[in-house]
Legacy VTK file of the C-alpha trace (Angstrom):
# vtk DataFile Version 3.0
C-alpha trace
ASCII
DATASET POLYDATA
POINTS 95 float
93.048 181.372 140.638
89.905 182.603 142.353
89.105 179.093 143.596
92.519 178.934 145.279
91.962 182.284 147.007
88.530 181.255 148.186
89.765 177.884 149.437
92.545 179.601 151.364
90.157 182.152 152.868
87.690 179.460 153.946
90.301 177.076 155.326
90.228 174.349 152.677
93.530 172.627 151.874
92.818 172.663 148.110
90.078 174.029 145.836
88.961 170.530 144.808
87.613 169.977 148.339
85.817 173.315 148.307
84.356 172.861 144.821
82.766 169.551 145.844
80.604 171.472 148.299
79.732 174.579 146.268
77.189 174.910 143.521
77.979 177.002 140.467
75.647 179.649 141.862
77.489 179.636 145.213
80.775 180.137 143.424
79.325 182.944 141.300
78.042 184.679 144.434
81.437 184.397 146.148
83.085 185.756 143.007
80.682 188.703 142.873
81.257 189.408 146.563
85.018 189.271 146.020
84.735 191.969 143.350
82.793 194.164 145.759
84.983 193.554 148.816
88.244 191.808 147.985
90.221 190.160 150.761
93.850 189.146 151.206
96.618 190.584 149.032
94.198 192.088 146.508
92.480 194.028 149.269
95.815 195.417 150.457
96.793 196.395 146.903
93.462 198.183 146.441
93.904 200.106 149.681
97.453 201.112 148.728
96.333 202.180 145.250
93.557 204.291 146.773
95.948 205.911 149.236
98.499 206.581 146.495
95.864 208.131 144.227
94.576 210.323 147.065
98.105 211.478 147.877
98.914 212.174 144.222
95.653 214.025 143.577
96.071 216.147 146.712
99.506 217.335 145.642
99.092 217.537 141.863
99.361 220.782 139.982
96.357 222.460 138.391
97.493 221.428 134.927
98.000 217.778 135.903
95.240 215.219 135.410
93.926 213.421 138.485
94.752 209.746 138.735
92.250 206.999 139.490
93.205 204.163 141.853
92.257 201.605 139.179
95.028 202.991 136.960
97.525 201.888 139.614
96.370 198.267 139.460
97.623 197.243 135.998
97.477 193.514 136.678
93.831 193.444 137.674
91.919 191.215 135.322
88.281 191.839 134.620
86.565 188.501 134.370
83.855 188.159 131.747
80.354 187.470 133.015
79.338 183.822 132.907
75.957 182.290 133.393
75.620 179.468 135.919
75.538 176.791 133.190
78.878 177.985 131.769
80.359 177.884 135.254
79.069 174.344 135.852
80.729 173.206 132.630
83.999 174.888 133.600
83.926 173.249 137.037
83.223 169.830 135.553
86.289 170.226 133.332
88.403 170.888 136.431
87.200 167.831 138.315
LINES 1 96
95 0 1 2 3 4 5 6 7 8 9 10 11 12 13 14 15 16 17 18 19 20 21 22 23 24 25 26 27 28 29 30 31 32 33 34 35 36 37 38 39 40 41 42 43 44 45 46 47 48 49 50 51 52 53 54 55 56 57 58 59 60 61 62 63 64 65 66 67 68 69 70 71 72 73 74 75 76 77 78 79 80 81 82 83 84 85 86 87 88 89 90 91 92 93 94
């Protein structure tokens, strides 16, 4: 799914066109950047989760536990770390 998001953000009609131009390292760097500063719908969801957590924590009672914004993003998937060789193999399987 990440390749589709990146292709959309960079103006490619389909990830296969984008992946022809990127190295595995390039893709890994984009993926790392995305986890630091997401864009698109994920970015909006993160902002809303942060705002919701801030609002909840500001108004919570003393006996209530604070909530973390990450707890409000249940569908977020944490991708396992891959080395560049694993990513090259995965990309070759797609093409």
